[in-house]
N, C-alpha and C positions, 0 to 999 in steps of 0.2 A: 593603507594600513593605519588604524586608529592610534596605535602605540607610537608610530613614527611622527604623528602630528600632535602628540600630547605633551605631557609635562617634561620640563627640562631639569627637574629637581630630584630625579631618581638617584639613589645611592646604591641600591642593590637590585639586580635584575637577573632572573632565571628564565631562559628560553629553551631549556632542555627538551629535546624531542619535538620541537615545533617545526615539523617538516615543511609546512606551507611557506615558511619565510625564505625568500630568495636573497641574493647578495645585495640587491638594491635596497630592499627593506631594512636589512641589517645595517647597512652603512648609514641610512637615514636615522635609525634609532640611535646609533652611537654618536652621530654628529650632533643630535639634539640633547644628549645627556652627558655633558662633559664632566659631571661630578660623580660619575660612577666609581664605586670602590670595589664592588663585587659583581662579577659577570660570569654567567654559566651559559655557554652555547654548545654544550656537548651534544654530539650526535646530529649536528646540522650540516647538511650537504651544502648549504648556502654560505658557509664560512670559507672564504677564499683568501688569497693573499691581499686582494684589494680591501676586503673587510678587516683583515688584520692590520693593514696600514692605517685605515681609518681609526681603529681602536688605539693604535700607537700615538697618533697625532691628537685625537680628540679626548681620549680618556687616559691621560698620563698619570692619573692618581690611582689607577687600579692597584688593589692589594690582593684580591682573590680572582683567579681566572681559571676556568675549566674549558679546555679545548680538546677534550677526549673524543675519540671516534669522529673526527672531522676529516673525511676522506680527501677533500680538495685543498686542504691547507698544506703548504710546502715549507721548506726551511727558510725561504725568503720572507714569508709573512711572519713566522715565528721570530726571526732575527730582528725584524722591525719592532715587535713587541718587547723583546728582551732588551733592546737598545734604548727605547724611549720610556717604557714603563718601569722606571728604576725603583719604584716603591713596592713591587711585587713581593708578597709574603707567602702566597699559597698558589702553586702552579700545578695543574693536573693535565697530563698529556697521554692519557691511557689509550692504548691501541692506535697510536698515531704513526704516520709514515713520514714525518718531517725529518727524520734522521737518515733518510735514504739519499745518497749522493755526496758530493764533495763539500757541500755547504754545512754538513753536520758538524764539522769541527768548529766553524764560526759560531754556530748556535750554542755549542757547549761552552765555548769561551765567553760568550755573552752571559750565559747563566752563571758561570764561575764568578763574574764580577758583580752580580747582584748582591748587595750588602744586606738585604733584608729577607732573602729567600729562605724561609724556615721549613716549608713543606714542598717537596718535589715528588711527584708521582709519575714514574716512567713505565708503569706496568704494561706489559704487552707490546712495547715498542721493539719489535724483533730485529730491527736493523741496527740496534745499538751493539757495539762490540767493546771489548776491553780497551782498545786503543781510542775509540771515540769517547768513552766515559772518562778516560784519563785526562782529557782536556778540561772536563768540568771539575774533576777532583784536584788537579795540579795546575791547570792553566798552562802558560808557557813560561817556565822559570827563567829569569834573567841570569846572565852569566855570573853576576856578583851576588846573587841571592843565595843565602845559606839556609834559610828556613822557609818551609812551605806555608802558604796562607791557610789559616784555619777558617773553614766554611761555617756559616751560621745555621746550616740545615739541622733541624731537629727531627724531622720525619722524612724518611727516604724509602720509596717503594721501587724495588728493582725486580719484581716478580715476573716470571714467565719471559725472561730475556734469554733466548736459546743460545746466544753466542757468548755469554759471559762465562768466565772461569774464575778460579781462585786468584788469578792475577788482580782482578778488581778488588777483592777483599784486602789484598796486600796494599793496593794503591789507596784504599780508604783509611788504612791505619795511620793515625796521627793527624789527619786533616778534618775529621768530623768528631771532635771531642764533645760536642753538645748533643749528639744524637740520642734521642729518647725512644724513637720507634723505627725499627728496621724490618722491612719485609723482603724476604729472599725466597719466596715460594718458588720451587723449581718446576721441572717437568720430568716425567718418568724416562724420557729418552734423550733429553738435551742437556739443560743446564747442570753443571757438575761443580759443586764447591767442596773441596776436600778439607781434611782436618788441619792441614798446615795453614791454609788461608784463614780459617776461623781462629786458630791459635795466634795468628798475627794480629787480627782485628780486635778480638774481645777485650784484651787488656787495655785498649786505648779508648773504650767507650764505657766508662764506669757509671754513667747516668742512665743507661738503657732501661726502659720499663716494659717495652713491647717487642717481642721477637717472634717472627714468623719464618719457620724453616720447613714448611710443608713440602713433601716430595723430594727432599734431599736424601737420596738413598745412601750416600757415602758417610753420613753422620753416624757415629757409633757411641757406645757407652763411655769409652775413654774420653771423647770430646766433651760429653756432659760432665764427667768428673773434673776435667780441667776447668770447664766453665764455672763449676761450683766453688772452685778454689780462688776465684778472682773477686775483686770488689763489686763487679757487676751483679753477682748473685744476691747481694743485699738489696738491690734496687728493683730487680725484675718483678713485674706484676702479671704479665701475660706471656705464655709460651705456647706456640703452635708447633707441634711435632708430628702431625698426622702424616701417615704414609712414609715415615722414616723407618724403613723396614728392618734396619739393623739395630734399632733401639730396643732394649729389653727392660725388664722390670728393675734390674740392678741400677741402671742409669737414672730411671725416673724416680726411684725411691731416694736416691741421693739428691735429686732436685728438691724433693719435698723436705728433706732434712736440712738443706743448706740455703734455701731461698725463703726467708721468713715473711716476705711481703707478697708471695705468690697468691693470686686470687683466681686465676683462670688457667687451666691446663687442658690442652686438647691433644689426645694421643690415640685417636682412632686409627685402626689398621696398623698397629705396632705390636711389639712383644710385651706390652704392659700386662700385668697379671694381678693376682690377689695381694702380693706384697705391697703394691702401690695403694690399694684400697685399705690396707691395714695401717699404712703409714700416714695417709691423709688425715684421719681424725686426730692424730697426735699433733700435726701442724696446727689444726684449728684449736685444739686444747691449749697449746702453747701460746697462741695469740690471745685467747680469752684470758688466760692466767696473767699474761703480761698487762693486759688492759685493766684487769681488776687490781693488780699489784700497784700500778701507777695511778690508779683512780681516774682513768680516762675513759670516755665513752667508747664502748665496743661497737663502732659503726661499721666496721668492715672486717669482721673476723671469719666470715663464711668463705667457702671454697667451692668452685665449680669445676667439675671434671667431665670432659667428653671422652668416653672410652668405649664407643660401640665398635663392633667388628674386631674385637680383640679376643682371639681364641684362647688365650691363657687365663682369662677372667672366668671364674666359676661362681656358683651360687654361694660358696663359702665367703668369698670377698664381699659379695653383695649383702649378705646377712650381717657381716661385720659392720658395714657402713650403716645399715638400718639400726643396728643395736646401739652403735656409738652416737648416732644422731639423736636417738630417743633419750639416752642417758644424759647427754650434754644439754639437751633442751629442757629436761626436767630440772637440772641444776640451775639453768639460766632463767627459767620461766618465772615471771612475776605477773600476777593478775592485773596490776596497775599498768603494766607495759602494753602500750597499744601499737607501737610502731614495729611491725614485723615484715615490712615491705622490702623485698629484695629487688635489685635492679641489675640488668646486664646491658651495659652501654659502652660503646667504644672498646669492646673486648675486655672490659673490666667488670667483674662480678662483685657487687657490694650487698652484704646482708648483715643486719644486726644480730641475727640468730646464729649461734655457733653450729652451723650445719654444713653438710656437703651436698650440693646439688649435683646429682649424678645422672649423666646421660649414658645409658648402657644399651644392651641389645634390646631389640623391639619386643621380644617375648616377655621381658621383665620390666619394661619401662613404665607401664601403667601402674603396676604394683608399687614401684619405687616412688612414683609421683603421688600416689594415694597416701603412702606412709609419710611423705614429706608434708603434705597438706595437714594431716592430723597433728603432726608435731608442731607446726606453726600455729595451729588453732588451740593448742593446749589439750587436745583430746588424746592423752597419753595411753589410756586403756585401749582405745581403738587402734592406735599405732602399734601397741605391743601385740595385739591379736594378729595384725597384719604380718608383723615380723615372725611371730611364732608359726602362723599358718604357712608362710612361705618356706620356712625351714622344714616343717613337717612334710609339706608337699614334695619338696626336693628329695628328702630322705626316702619317701615312699617311691618316688620315681627311680631312685638308685636301687632300691630293694627290688622293685619290679624287674629292672634290667639285670640284676644279679641272678634272680631266680628264673628269668626268662618269660617274656610275654606277660600274660595276665595271671600268673601263678598266684600272686598275692591276693588278687580279687577272689580267686577260687578258694583260697585258704580262709579269707574273711567270711565268705558265704558258708563254708562248712562249719566254721567255729560258731557262727550265729545260730545255725540250725541245730547244732549238736548241744549247745549249752542252754539256749533259751527257747527252743522249739520254733514252730512255724510262725507264731505271732511276732517274734523278734525279726524274722526275715521279712514279714509283711511291713513292719515299721521301718525298714530301710537298712538293716544290717547287711551289707554286701549287695544291696540292690540299687540299680541306677535309676529306675523309674517306678514310682509307686502307683498302685491302683486301690481304690476304696472298695475292697471286697465286701465290706459290711453294708454297703449302700443297698436300699431296697430294690433298685433296678438292676443289680448285678445278676449276671447269668449264672445260675447254679451249676450248670453243666461245665462251663468254662472255669 
């Protein structure tokens, strides 16, 4: 292999998905590159305990390591890495089986003692239990120890761990004060975090900016109201509540009222309704007003909402968002302003324009996107026509439904013929398809 015989000055190396590499090649690569600080070998069947031992001995300066989806790696190899690579800052172990067996406790204790570990991703490691994770969170307290060690972790991913319960949330309380990103996406049939666990944890993580609670069916509006009463509500930027089936409009509206820094809200398949869509523009308006009052650049006043498959959302709420986007953009617009670029990266939506980027049902999405583009370009007349046309169309649909079938179309046709004669009907009053009856080639009989 050419890489194994090449440079020894590599600092960052990604071999993700390189299935042709066997364990011998990987060991040679690691042996010849002792200065590696970043290594990604996710998805490689060639990553064995021998390869992990070589990484531990030859690459002790590793700071970033991705060992996700490595089926042949066991707790023995990971323990070597956690013992010798003491500078690890970012460790990813997605869908790994290293926590199967009695050595899982030793691995968790080794991770507990890493003083620089700020990012730990254990997503999909289904062998992890509350008892196993407790060794990472608490270690083995000495008999004379009165205070638990505070972990340096800032990003913790515990998604899709089917054996975890609210006991883990209570164990986390007080030991992860620096936590900024917490991912606890559950499963519809397994992981269950109740309100008591969240009520114990949330007051101890005031610096949290990203929270993922997708598929946690026991989460309710009362828990969101409690969340909004805590200091963490002032720092939160991203909230993922999709498939939290017991969440309603009441709790989500409270989030928009009490979380001033919120930039991204995902509530698809929940009880979100028009109340959320009417409150969201007020949050954007408050942020813009504050930026103008403090004479600071409004670099991130926009808001992104993902709310598709929400049966409580109607065209009334969509129309409200379109109307408020138009009015706020008119007030904000300056012909000299060129930067209207919005970005969505790391679950954070940033937009200098005071707008709501809405992801709604597929039937209305293209119309919403077209309206947004017109507002960003300053084409306010076209945007207004889109909004008015949408409202008119929806009211006509409702009227058709109220009168039954195509009654309205028949009334329009009768009105056009009765008031303006046959010429009006030919020009399209009540007619779906037009024919040029005046053309020379037209059939007189027909």
